[in-house]
C-alpha positions as CSV (number, residue, x, y, z in Angstrom):
1,M,68.1,8.7,35.7
2,R,67.3,9.3,32.1
3,S,63.7,9.2,30.8
4,D,62.5,6.3,28.7
5,E,62.5,8.6,25.7
6,E,66.2,9.6,26.3
7,L,67.2,6.0,26.7
8,E,65.4,5.0,23.6
9,A,67.0,7.8,21.6
10,L,70.4,6.7,22.8
11,K,69.6,3.1,21.8
12,Q,68.5,4.3,18.4
13,E,71.7,6.2,17.9
14,I,73.9,3.2,18.9
15,A,71.8,1.0,16.6
16,A,72.3,3.4,13.7
17,V,76.1,3.1,14.1
18,R,75.7,-0.7,14.5
19,L,74.0,-1.0,11.1
20,G,77.3,-0.9,9.2
21,F,78.7,-3.7,11.4
22,R,75.6,-5.8,12.0
23,Q,77.0,-8.9,10.3
24,F,79.8,-8.9,13.0
25,H,77.5,-8.4,16.0
26,S,76.6,-11.9,17.1
27,P,76.0,-12.6,20.8
28,K,79.4,-14.3,20.9
29,N,81.2,-11.3,19.2
30,L,79.5,-8.7,21.4
31,A,80.3,-10.7,24.6
32,M,83.9,-10.9,23.4
33,A,84.0,-7.2,22.6
34,L,82.7,-6.4,26.1
35,S,85.5,-8.4,27.6
36,V,88.1,-6.7,25.4
37,E,86.9,-3.3,26.3
38,A,86.8,-4.2,30.0
39,S,90.4,-5.4,29.7
40,E,91.4,-2.1,28.1
41,L,89.9,-0.3,31.1
42,V,91.8,-2.6,33.5
43,E,95.0,-2.0,31.6
44,L,94.8,1.7,32.4
45,F,95.0,0.8,36.1
46,Q,97.4,-2.1,35.7
47,W,100.5,-0.5,37.3
48,A,98.7,2.4,39.1
49,D,99.5,3.0,42.8
50,Q,97.2,4.1,45.5
51,G,94.3,1.9,44.3
52,G,94.2,3.7,41.0
53,H,93.3,7.1,42.4
54,T,96.3,8.6,40.7
55,V,94.8,7.6,37.3
56,I,91.5,9.3,37.7
57,K,93.1,12.5,39.1
58,D,95.2,13.0,36.0
59,P,92.9,14.7,33.4
60,K,94.4,12.9,30.4
61,Q,94.2,9.5,32.0
62,K,90.7,10.2,33.3
63,Q,89.6,10.9,29.8
64,E,91.0,7.6,28.6
65,V,89.1,5.9,31.4
66,E,85.9,7.7,30.4
67,K,86.4,6.6,26.7
68,E,86.8,2.9,27.8
69,I,83.7,3.1,30.0
70,A,81.8,4.6,27.1
71,D,82.9,1.7,24.8
72,I,81.8,-0.8,27.5
73,F,78.4,1.0,27.9
74,N,77.8,1.1,24.1
75,Y,78.6,-2.6,23.6
76,L,76.4,-3.4,26.6
77,V,73.5,-1.5,25.2
78,K,74.0,-3.2,21.8
79,F,74.1,-6.6,23.5
80,A,71.0,-5.9,25.6
81,D,69.1,-4.6,22.6
82,M,70.1,-7.8,20.6
83,L,68.6,-9.9,23.4
84,D,65.5,-7.6,23.5
85,M,66.4,-7.1,27.2
86,D,65.1,-4.2,29.3
87,L,68.5,-3.3,30.7
88,E,67.2,-0.8,33.3
89,T,64.7,-3.3,34.7
90,Q,67.3,-6.1,34.9
91,A,69.8,-3.8,36.6
92,L,67.3,-2.7,39.2
93,S,66.3,-6.4,39.7
94,K,69.9,-7.3,40.3
95,I,70.4,-4.5,42.8
96,E,67.4,-5.8,44.7
97,E,68.7,-9.3,44.6
98,N,72.1,-8.2,45.9
99,S,70.5,-6.2,48.7
100,V,68.9,-9.4,49.9
101,K,72.2,-11.4,49.5
102,Y,74.3,-8.7,51.1
103,P,72.2,-6.8,53.7
104,V,74.0,-3.7,54.9
105,S,73.6,-4.8,58.6
106,K,75.6,-7.9,57.9
107,V,78.2,-6.8,55.3
108,K,79.1,-3.2,56.2
109,G,82.9,-3.0,56.4
110,K,83.4,-6.6,55.2
111,A,84.5,-8.0,51.9
112,V,82.9,-11.5,52.0
113,K,80.7,-13.6,49.8
114,Y,77.0,-14.0,50.8
115,K,77.6,-17.6,51.6
116,D,80.2,-16.7,54.2
117,L,78.0,-14.2,56.2
């Protein structure tokens, strides 16, 4: 995990790029941009066989996947920063919440919603 200083430096770098586009970065637009970038990631796997493993085994395709993931990450950091949200704290909180909803002892090997356990 990155240190607080490294994460803050990354946020500052992303914010510096964002300055030229700030007028377009409303919560609505950032949410839509996240959706578009996630769709671009999905598109890379759209017709892949073997669960998409062939995509990530091909160096050129893997690089495209990495670029889309980076775009998603950057928009997510921008969005969280706009909301003055501590992304790491919220992510850890959600992991804890999910571990209560989906205890390993009940869900291991199953693909079900918590309400169906």
